[in-house]
C-alpha positions as CSV (number, residue, x, y, z in Angstrom):
1,M,0.0,0.0,0.0
2,R,2.8,2.4,0.8
3,L,4.5,1.6,-2.5
4,F,1.2,2.4,-4.2
5,R,1.5,6.1,-3.1
6,I,4.7,6.5,-5.1
7,I,3.2,4.9,-8.1
8,L,0.0,7.0,-7.8
9,V,2.0,10.3,-7.6
10,L,4.2,9.4,-10.5
11,A,1.2,8.4,-12.6
12,L,-0.5,11.7,-11.8
13,L,2.6,13.7,-12.7
14,V,2.4,12.0,-16.2
15,L,-1.4,12.3,-16.5
16,I,-1.9,15.9,-15.4
17,P,0.0,17.4,-18.4
18,F,-1.9,15.1,-20.7
19,L,-5.2,16.3,-19.3
20,L,-4.1,20.0,-19.6
21,W,-2.4,20.0,-23.0
22,G,-2.9,16.5,-24.4
23,G,-5.4,17.6,-27.0
24,K,-3.1,20.2,-28.5
25,F,-0.1,17.9,-28.7
26,M,-2.2,15.1,-30.3
27,A,-3.5,17.5,-32.9
28,M,0.0,18.8,-33.7
29,L,2.0,15.6,-33.5
30,D,-0.1,12.6,-34.1
31,G,-0.4,10.8,-37.4
32,A,-0.2,12.9,-40.6
33,A,0.1,16.1,-38.6
34,A,3.4,14.8,-37.1
35,K,4.8,14.1,-40.6
36,E,4.0,17.6,-41.8
37,W,5.4,19.2,-38.7
38,L,8.6,17.2,-38.9
39,R,9.1,18.0,-42.6
40,G,8.7,21.7,-41.6
41,C,11.7,21.4,-39.3
42,G,14.0,21.0,-42.3
43,A,17.6,20.1,-41.5
44,W,16.8,20.1,-37.7
45,G,14.1,17.5,-38.0
46,W,16.4,14.7,-36.6
47,L,17.0,16.8,-33.5
48,A,13.3,17.6,-33.1
49,V,12.5,13.8,-33.1
50,I,15.0,13.2,-30.3
51,G,14.0,16.3,-28.4
52,L,10.3,15.5,-28.6
53,L,10.8,11.9,-27.3
54,I,12.9,13.1,-24.4
55,G,10.2,15.8,-23.7
56,D,7.7,12.9,-23.5
57,L,9.0,12.5,-19.9
58,F,7.4,15.9,-19.0
59,L,4.9,16.7,-21.7
60,P,2.0,14.7,-23.4
61,V,3.9,14.0,-26.6
62,P,2.3,11.2,-28.7
63,A,5.6,9.2,-28.9
64,T,4.4,6.6,-31.3
65,G,3.2,9.2,-33.7
66,V,6.6,10.9,-33.6
67,M,8.4,7.6,-34.2
68,S,6.1,6.8,-37.1
69,A,6.7,10.3,-38.5
70,A,10.5,9.8,-38.2
71,G,10.2,6.6,-40.2
72,Y,8.1,8.4,-42.8
73,V,10.6,11.2,-43.2
74,Y,13.9,9.5,-42.7
75,G,13.2,5.8,-43.5
76,S,13.0,2.9,-41.2
77,L,16.7,2.6,-40.3
78,I,17.6,6.3,-39.7
79,G,14.1,7.0,-38.3
80,G,14.3,4.0,-36.1
81,G,17.7,5.0,-34.8
82,L,16.4,8.5,-33.9
83,S,13.4,7.0,-32.2
84,V,15.5,4.6,-30.2
85,A,17.9,7.4,-29.2
86,G,15.1,9.7,-28.0
87,S,13.1,7.1,-26.1
88,F,16.3,5.7,-24.5
89,L,17.5,9.1,-23.4
90,S,14.0,9.8,-21.9
91,G,14.1,6.6,-19.9
92,L,17.7,7.2,-18.8
93,L,16.9,10.7,-17.7
94,A,14.0,9.6,-15.6
95,Y,16.1,6.9,-14.0
96,W,19.0,9.3,-13.3
97,L,16.8,12.1,-11.9
98,C,15.0,9.8,-9.5
99,R,18.1,7.8,-8.5
100,S,20.1,11.0,-7.7
101,S,17.5,13.3,-6.2
102,G,14.2,11.5,-5.8
103,L,14.9,9.4,-2.8
104,R,13.8,11.9,-0.2
105,A,10.5,12.6,-1.9
106,A,9.8,8.9,-2.3
107,E,10.6,8.3,1.4
108,W,8.4,11.1,2.4
109,L,5.5,9.6,0.4
110,A,5.9,6.0,1.3
111,G,8.3,5.8,4.2
112,K,11.1,3.3,4.6
113,E,8.8,0.4,4.3
114,G,7.6,1.6,0.9
115,L,11.1,2.0,-0.3
116,Q,12.0,-1.5,0.8
117,Q,9.0,-2.9,-1.0
118,N,10.0,-1.0,-4.2
119,A,13.6,-2.3,-3.9
120,A,12.4,-5.8,-3.4
121,L,10.1,-5.5,-6.4
122,F,13.0,-4.5,-8.7
123,R,15.3,-7.1,-7.3
124,R,12.7,-9.7,-8.3
125,S,11.3,-8.3,-11.6
126,G,13.1,-5.1,-12.4
127,P,14.3,-6.0,-15.9
128,W,10.9,-7.4,-17.0
129,L,9.1,-4.3,-15.7
130,V,11.4,-2.0,-17.6
131,I,11.3,-4.0,-20.8
132,L,7.5,-4.6,-21.0
133,S,6.6,-1.1,-19.8
134,R,8.1,0.6,-22.9
135,W,5.1,-0.2,-25.2
136,L,2.4,0.8,-22.7
137,P,1.0,4.3,-22.0
138,V,2.1,6.1,-18.8
139,L,4.1,3.2,-17.5
140,P,7.5,3.9,-19.2
141,E,8.0,7.0,-17.3
142,V,6.7,5.6,-14.0
143,I,8.7,2.4,-14.2
144,A,11.9,4.2,-15.1
145,C,11.4,6.5,-12.1
146,L,10.7,3.6,-9.8
147,A,13.9,1.9,-11.0
148,G,15.9,5.0,-10.1
149,V,14.3,5.2,-6.7
150,A,15.1,1.4,-6.2
151,K,18.7,2.1,-7.3
152,M,18.5,-0.7,-9.8
153,P,22.1,-1.4,-11.0
154,P,22.8,1.0,-13.9
155,R,24.1,-1.7,-16.3
156,L,21.0,-3.9,-15.7
157,F,18.7,-1.0,-16.2
158,I,20.4,0.2,-19.4
159,T,20.4,-3.3,-20.8
160,A,16.7,-3.8,-20.0
161,L,15.9,-0.3,-21.4
162,L,17.6,-1.1,-24.7
163,C,15.8,-4.4,-24.9
164,G,12.5,-2.6,-24.6
165,T,13.3,0.5,-26.6
166,V,15.1,-0.8,-29.7
167,P,12.1,-3.0,-31.0
168,M,9.7,-0.2,-30.2
169,G,11.6,2.5,-32.0
170,F,12.4,0.5,-35.2
171,S,8.9,-1.1,-35.5
172,Y,7.1,2.2,-35.4
173,A,9.6,3.8,-37.7
174,A,9.0,0.9,-40.1
175,V,5.3,1.5,-39.8
176,G,5.8,5.2,-40.7
177,A,8.1,4.3,-43.6
178,M,5.2,2.1,-45.0
179,F,2.8,5.0,-44.8
180,E,0.8,3.4,-42.0
181,V,0.2,4.6,-38.5
182,E,0.3,2.3,-35.4
183,P,-1.2,-1.0,-36.7
184,G,-1.8,-3.8,-34.2
185,W,1.1,-5.8,-35.5
186,A,3.6,-3.1,-34.4
187,L,2.4,-3.3,-30.8
188,G,2.7,-7.1,-31.0
189,L,6.2,-6.9,-32.3
190,S,7.2,-4.3,-29.8
191,A,5.9,-6.6,-27.0
192,A,7.4,-9.8,-28.2
193,A,10.8,-8.7,-29.4
194,P,12.0,-7.2,-26.1
195,V,11.3,-10.5,-24.4
196,V,13.4,-12.4,-26.9
197,L,16.2,-9.9,-26.6
198,W,16.3,-10.1,-22.8
199,L,16.3,-13.9,-22.8
200,V,19.3,-13.7,-25.1
201,L,21.2,-11.0,-23.2
202,R,20.4,-12.1,-19.6
203,P,22.9,-15.0,-19.5
204,L,25.6,-12.8,-21.0
205,L,25.0,-10.1,-18.4
206,R,25.0,-12.6,-15.6
207,A,28.2,-14.2,-16.8
208,R,29.9,-10.9,-17.1
209,H,28.7,-9.8,-13.6
210,G,30.0,-13.1,-12.2
211,T,33.4,-12.6,-13.9
212,E,33.7,-9.1,-12.5
213,S,32.8,-10.3,-9.0
214,T,35.5,-13.0,-9.2
215,D,38.1,-10.5,-10.5
216,S,37.4,-8.1,-7.7
């Protein structure tokens, strides 16, 4: 219950900007409107993609629409790379901010018991939470913040974040490159590919961690 207070506050911080300005951002950056807006940015369009996706941490940016627009304007490979970079940096920023300066606020909200519950949750299921949250609304920001509060090991968080972000970015860019916007198969691919990536990378990460522990 104490942990729920942290989750609720983080969710509200994400939802309140959406309720206030979500309509304007959706009208400007979703679907065909995002493609036209991005074209209008000219040579700085690539930076706009990354900036908008980082800004999704604080503003109600329709991230999947921006990723699709990036694919439409730059192609599936470059657009996918830009989408991955922006989404990855957004998650990393949320993690770093909460890891470095969010502990006091979290303890005030949930107490030490709540922090212990959060830490235990991320010890058990942290990578899966990070990976699977990337293709859901609201949860990417919330989970990245909770991972920071729990002080999830940086290497583990970054690996999980990449496993969730890479399929998401490239699949939506591919959708945009094919002149479609957010079909159901893209969500399915974004959900399944991170799981496969993590199952492949997890043994390698554990082996390296074990080697480093032995060396030290």
